[in-house]
N, C-alpha and C positions, 0 to 999 in steps of 0.2 A: 504493500500500500504506500510505503514511503516513496518508492520509485514512481508510482502513479502520480503522487502529489507533485514531485519534482518535475515530472513530464508536463503536467498541467500548468505549473507555474512558468516553466520555460515557454510553453506555447502562448500563454497570456502575455508574457514579456515580449516575445517576438511579434505578436499581433500589435501591441502598443507601439513598438519601435517602427513597424511598417506603417501604421497609421500616421505617426509623427513625420516619417520620411515623406509620405504622400502629401501631407498638409504643407510641408516645407516646399515641395516641388510646385504645388498648386499656387502657393503664395509667390514663388519666383516667377511663374508664368503670368500671374496677375500683374506683378510689378513690371514685367517686360512689356505686356500689352499696354499698360497705362503710359509707360515711357514712349512707346511707339505712337500712341494717340497724341501725346503732348508734342512730340516732334512734328507730326503732321500738322497739328494746329499752328505751331510756330511758323512752319514753312508757309502755310496758307496766309497767315497774317503778314509775313515778310513780303510775299508776292503782292498782296493787296497794298501794302505801304509803297512798294516800288511803283505800282500802277498809279497810285494817287500822286506820287512825286513826279511821275513822267508827264 
């Protein structure tokens, strides 16, 4: 029974680690997308400013 307990604990720990890893990856993707959107917005504004100045 001791071995079963250890096995169950290890399984739970592995599951938690995997969940944390996935959450970190999802956060990284969200940051990357937000950065790309900000970059596109800045480029759009820059081109509008150039057109207004021309």
